Each structure stands twice: as C-alpha cells, then as structure tokens.
N, C-alpha and C positions, 0 to 999 in steps of 0.2 A: 513382558506377556500379553497387557491390555494394549500395547502399540500395535504389536503384530496383529492382534483381534481386529483393530480398528482399520488397518490396512487392508485386512480382508475384506471388512463390511466395505470399504472403498471400491475394490475390485468387483464385489458384488453389485454395486450401484452402479459402476461402468458398465457392468455386462449387460444389467437393465438398461440404462441408457441406448448402448447399441443395438438391443432387441426392439426399442419403441422407436429408434431413429436410425433405421437400417440403411438409409441414404446419406446419412450424414458422412461417411468416411468407404472410400470404394474399397470392397472385399480384398481382404490380404493386405492391406495398406495402412500402416498407424499414422496418424498426423505427428509433424516433424516442424522441426525450427526450418528446413530445408526446404520443403514440400508444402508446407500447410501456410493459412493465414497469419499464424504468429510468430512472429522473431523476438529473441529476448537474449541474455546472457546467463546461463546458470550461475547459482550463486557459487562462490569458488569453494572448492573440493566434492561438489555435488557432481553427481554422474547421470546422465541420459538413457532412458530404458524405453524402448518402443514398446508398449503393449499394445494388444488387438486393438483394442479402441479407444486410447490415451499416448500421450506422452508422459511418460514418470520421471519428476528428477527425483534422486533419493540423495541424500546428505551423508557426511562420512558418520560413522559410528561413534557417539561423543561418550565422554565419560558417566557413568551410570546406565548404560547400553541404550541412550537416546537415538533413535536416529528416524529422519522426518522424511517426508515425503510431499513434493507437488507434484498435482494431477492436472496436467493440462488436455480439457476434453474438446471433443469436435464441435463446431459451431450448430446452432440451434437455432429455430424460426424463434423471432421474440412473438411472444403472444399478447401480455396485458404491460402494464406499465414496468419498467425498470426495477423498482423494488420489487412489487408484487412478484415477477419474474424472478426475482434474486431470492426473495425468501421460500417460494416456490422449490427452488432447487437446491438450496439447505434443507430442506426437509426431505426431498429425495435420495440426495446424497448422503447425509449424515444421519437420518431417521432419528432428528430431533426437532424440537420445535422452538426456532429462533427469538420467538414474540414473550417467552417465559423464562424464569430463572432467575434465582437470587445470589449465585454463585460468586464468588470473590476471585479474581477481576470480575467486574460486570462485563457484560455483553457491550458490544461498542457497534455501531454502522458508519459510515463513512460514505461520502455521496461527492462528485467532483466532475469535472472536466478535463480531459487530457488534453494537452496542446495541440495533438494530432488528431482533435476532434469528436475521439470517442467518449462519451458518458459511462460513469461505472459507480457499482454500487459493491459495498463491501461489507461482511459480517466477520465479526471478531468474536468469539465466541468460545467458554470453555463448556465443555463437556462432561458430567459424571460430578460424582459425589462431593460436598464442599469437606475439605481437608485431607483428600487423598484419592488416588486414582484417576486424577482427571486428565483429561486429552484439550490441548488447544486448537482449533478448528479455524481457519481462513476460508473464505470463501469471495472470490472478486467474482463479479458479473459483469462484462462490458457490452455495451451496446453498439455494433460496427456494423452501420446501414439498418438493414432490417433483421440483421441475425445478434445473436448473442453468441460471445466466448466465455468460457467456463472456467477458473482455474482453482481447485480446491486444495489446501493444504492441513495438514496434520503435524503436530509435535507433542512434547510433554506439555503440562501446565506453565503458561507464558510466563509464571515469574518465576521460573528458572530455568526454562528452556535454554539451549543452546542454539537453536534455529530461529526461533520467532521469540524471543523471551523480551523481558522489560528491563532486566537487571545484569544479564550477560551477553549475549549477544542475537543481532536481530540481522535476518538474512532476507526479511522483505522489502525493506526501501530498495537495495540496487537491483534487486531483480526487477519491482515495480517500475523501476527509471529506466529500465531496459526494454520494457514489455513496449512490442508494437505491431499493427497489423495492417498487412499489407495491401489491404483492400480499402483502410480507413484515409480519407483525406479532410486536411483540414482547410479552413478557409478564412478569408478575412474577418467576416464576421464571429467566426470563434475567437480569433486573435484580440478583437476588440474587445469581448464579455469576460476575456482572463483581465482585459487590465481593467475595465473599470470594477471587478472583482477584487482583483490585487487593490486598487486603489484606497489608500487610507492607513492608517498608524498600525502598526505590528509590534507587540511587546513579548518579551522572555525575559524569566527573572530566575536566580537560584540565591541560594543566602549570599554569594559573595561577586556574581557578575549579573550585571543588566544591560539587555540587548534591546534596541530600538530602530526600526526600519520606517519611514513614512514614503508611500508612493503617491506619485499622481497618475493618470491617466492618458497624460500627453507624453509618459517616458522620462518622467525625472523621480530622484529618489533622495533625500535623507536619511542618514543613519546617525546615531549614538553608539556608545558603548562606556561602560563605566563598570569600574571593578575596585571593590574593598578589603583593604588589607589590613587587619588586626594586628596590632603588636601589642607590647604590654602596657602603652601608656598614652596610645592614640589610635583612632580608625582612621587611615589615610585613602581617600577616595580620589580615582583617577578617571576622567571624563573625556574621551574622544568624539569627535564628531568629522563628518565625512558628510559631499554633498556629490552628485554626479547622475547619468544618464543611464536607464538600463533598456535591455532588448532582449528577446528569447532567440533560441536556438533550438527547437525541439524542446524536450524537458530541461534544458540549459537556463537559468537566469545569468543573464551578463550585466556586471553594474562596473560603469565603467567611471571613476572619478575625474573630478573635474581637473584633478593634479595628473590625470594619464594613468592612477594604476588602476589594473582590471582584476575581478575578481568575478569568479564562475562557480555554479554552484546547481544542483540537481534541485527542482521544486515541485511540491506538491502543493495544490491550494485546493481545498475541501471543506467540506462540512462534518463534525463529528456529532454522533448523538449518544449518550449514554442513559437513555429511558426509553427504548425502543421504539424512537423514532417521533415520540411527541413533542424532543425541541431538539434543537439544533446551534450548534456553535461554530463559528468560521476558524479556522487555522491556515497557517501558512508553514511549511515546512522545507527546511532547507538542509541538502545534504551535500557534503564534498566529496567526490571519489578519493579514497585512503583513510577516510576517518573513520571513526569506528561506529559513528552513531547521527543522527539526525538533531536539528534543533528545530523544535516546532514552538511559534509564535500563535497570540492570541490575539486577535483584534482589540484594540484600544481605544479609548477616547480622542 
C-alpha cells in the first residue's frame, strides 16, 4: 500500500514539474531514450512506460509485492550549484528533507564526474519511520551543459529491496553505467582529471579476500590479491601480483597486463558522504557485466 502511495506522490510531483516547466517537453510528447537526451539500458526485466511528463521504468513484482520505479524527468535549467540544485529537487519530488534524519541505514550522498563529461550528485535516503514502513529513495541529478537531468527511484527499504538492495539485488550500478546524454561531450581535460583522481592505492577487503590496485596518472597499474583459506591445522594465504597499463573506453576501465591478459570492468570514481556532506571519502567501484554486484575500493595509503 505504501509503495503505491509513494508512486502516486511521484506522479503528483511530475505533474507539478510539468506545470512549472511547461517548455521542457513538447505538448503530447513524452521524453524517451529514442528522442530525448537520455540514453540508457533498462534493468533486466524492467519495462518502460511513457508518462505525460516522464519516462518511467517499472520493475517486475518481486516476492513480498515489491515493485520499483525509476522516473526520468525532462531537462531543467541549472540555477545554483549542483549540490544545492539536487537537494532542492529532492525536497520537491519526495516532500522530505534530505539534510536531516537518523534512520538506518544512513543517508548517503555521492558526487563524481562521468567519463562522458557530466558532473553528478546522488542522494540515497530511506524515508519513513525506523523499524518499518520505510521507502528507499534514490535521486541522481546530472549537470549536462547548462541543464540538469533528473532521475528519481523508489523501492522498499534498502536492506531488503530486490531492486536497489544492499543485501539481495541492486539494479542501480548497471543502469548507471549504461546512462548517457546525447548533448554531453568529453574533453581531454576531463580524461586527465579522471587519471589524476584515479592515481594512488585502492583497497577492498573482506574476512577471506583482500584486493589492491595502484594506478599512476601516466597509465600504469599494479594489482595484488590475497586469499585466506582456513583449515583445521593452519591458515593458508595465497598472494597474486600483476602489472600493466590501463585505458578508458567510456565507463569501461581496460587493464592490459604486461603478460598480454586483458581485464575490462565498468567503473565509478566518486566521493561518498554519510554525514550530510560534512566530510567525504573517495571510492572506486568496479563492476563486470554478468556479475551480481560491484566491488568498491577505498583509497589507501
């Protein structure tokens, strides 16, 4: 019932957007991947519906009745800084304050630059009382030239969601990696900026596996992986090393080892905040199509 209520709220917000931005979409024409500035690949099993003033991607109905939505809204002019614009749009669409609340899991902000040359800001926030009846909301606002692209998503609470879940399934990474804007253009300066931000050591670790990459701004990398196998008599550790060169192809990071072996993965290089933007940490996330999830690395020493 509450999922339906939030879907209705989003539809009302979309209608309000159309009234305040009447020139954003030609009358009688809904934005779509084929005719608008957005291009993307819908998550597997999701269907597209053209609303009057939005493109809506709707998930299958998952066990427990969860059905999620991604709403792609028409471009609007950029008015303030990107974070301020994004927070204002969140308030407008979800009728909630993005800078307050102590619901678990905590509100997360993300900011970064796409290899295609557009800057983005993401708000990922649970809405509703702690302990039940929560929604998971995602808002991405991308600055494309002088305009803003807006994508609003809704699911069950993130810990149990089949759509944007932290434990079950997360359709957001492959959707994000597929996202493009026809009017966006990358530049050599943008490529150089990404290389500078990528330079350094990145580490991901679990109880049994440790992964490490080190990149240089001139296109070289070194990697290391270690696994721990626990037996009755001893802990056996295996370590693997490699070196090579890397390049970009859109969102794809291509690593070619000096031995000729090639690895390709989609990547996000961004900053994350869990305290409403007061402090930020760097992260590098890698996703290989066909895998169930991303591996995200923290910047090391």
